[in-house]
N, C-alpha and C positions, 0 to 999 in steps of 0.2 A: 535157725537159718534155713533148714529144709522146708519148714512150714511156710516161711516168708516167700521162698522161691516158688513153691507150688501155688500159693495164693496169687502172687504177681503174674505168674504164667496163666493161671485160670482167668484172671481179670483181663489180661491182654487178649486172650482167645475170645472172651465174651465180647470185647470191643470190636474184634475182627468180624464176628458174626453180626453184630449190630450194624457195622458199616456195610456189610454185604446186604442186609435187609434194606438199608437205605438205597443202595444201588439198584436192588430189585424194584423198589417202589418207583424209581424214576423210569423204568422201562414201561412204555405205554402198552396197555392191552386194549381190547375193544370196549371195555367198560370205562366209564368216567370215574375218577376219584380226585379229591382236592389236592392230594399229595403230589399230583402230577405237575402242579404249577409252583411248588415250593421254591425251586431254584431260579425262578424267573425274577429278574430285577428290572425295576422301572426307573426311568430318568425322572426323579422327583426334584424339580427346580435345580437341575444340574448335578444332583447327587444320586448315584446308583443305590436304590433302596429295594429291599425284598418286597415282593408283591403283597404279602400278608400285612405289611405295615402301611400300605396305602389303599388297600381295598379288602372287602369281605369276600371270601371265596366259599361258595356253597354248591351243593349238587342240586340241579333243577330236576333231573330225572336220570335214569341209568346211563344215558349216552350224552348228557349235556351238563356242563359246568357253568354256573352263574358267577360273575364277578361284579361286585358293586363297589366302585371307588368311593372313598369317603368324601372326596371333593369332586364336584361335577366337572370342573375344568381338567381333571386328570383322565377322563374317559379316553381321549385320543392317545395319550401317552401309555396307558395300560394296554389298550388294544394293540398298539404298535409293538410293545414289549412282548406280548404273547405271540404275535404274528412272527416276530423276528427270532424267537427262541428256537432251539433246534428240535422242537417237538412236532413240527409239521401240522400245526393247528391253524384254523382259519376263524378267528373270532369275529363276531358281528355285534355292533352296538345297537341296542334296542331301548330307547329312552335313556334312563340313568343306570342301566345294567348292561353288561356285556355277556352275550351268550357264546359259549365255546362248545360247539358240537364235536363229538368224537367220530371221525370217519371210520368206517368199517375197515378192518385189516384184510389185505389180500393174503392168499396162501403163501406167496413168495415172501412178503414182508414178515409174516409170522415166523417163517423158517430163519430169516435173517435175525430177527429178535431172539430166537432161541439160541442161535450161535453167539450172540452178544451175551446172553444170560449165562451160557455155559463158560464163556471166557471169564466173566466176572466170578463165577463159582470157582474156576481153577485158580484165579488170582487169590481168592480167599483161602483156598486149600494151601497154596504155597505160603501164604502169610502164617497160617497155623503151623505148618511144618517148620518154618524158620524160627518160630517161637519155641517149638520143641527142641530144635537144634541148639538154640541159645541156652535153654534151661539145662540140657544135658552137658553142654560145654561148661557151664558154671558148676555143675555137680562134679565133673571130672577135675576141675581146678581145685575144688574144695577137698577132693580125695587126695590130690597131689600134695596139698598143704597140710594134710592130715587133720583137717577140720571135721571130717566125717569118716565113719568106718565104711568098709567095702559093702557090708550088708545094707547099711542105711542108703548108700549111694545107689546100689542095685534096686532097692525097694522104691526109692524116689524116682529112678528112671522108669520103672514099671508104672508108677502113678502118673508121671508126665505122659507116657505113651497112652494110658487110658483116657486122660484128658484130651489128648490129640484125637484119638479115635472117636470120642464122643462129639467133639467139635466138628470134625469132618463129617460125621454122620448127620449132624444137624444141618450143615451146609448142603449136603446131598438131598435131605428131605425138603429144604426150602427150594432148591433147584427143581425138584420134581413137581412141587406145587405150582411154581411159576410156569413151568413148561405146560402143565395141564391147563392152567389159566390162559396161556397164550394160544393153545390149540383149540380151546372151546370156541365154538362159532356162535 
């Protein structure tokens, strides 16, 4: 039972870190990357469809993303979807591809993005701490029901705390990397 609890808590903390990585990937830096357009949905004949299912997304250079719709008549719909996304991008159609240049970030905008990233990191830390609280609650319940000894319960609490410390350390490391990336000119 203790091993199961530890394994489940470890998996949930891993999922929290993966979700945080996904949140960080959505925050735009000065460099272009294809993951930026992952959550953009295109109106594909009346159905909201992820951009990756209607077009090929590639990097043209360090500051430009290229989008090639699979169907020529989808160019306007894809361009409109990118323009209307909350990313502040201005795509331009050039033949049968759409060029999406990344505008340079101002100092003020960089600081705003750092605040957003720090908020996301704090949310991830809170999620990890909630998982720790739940795991410790389950351990105490098991001790009350005499399913585990006091020594096993104490040892398991220490292991859960080590898992928590490791997860929060990884979140902090990811946050520092993203802050450095945002501040790089």
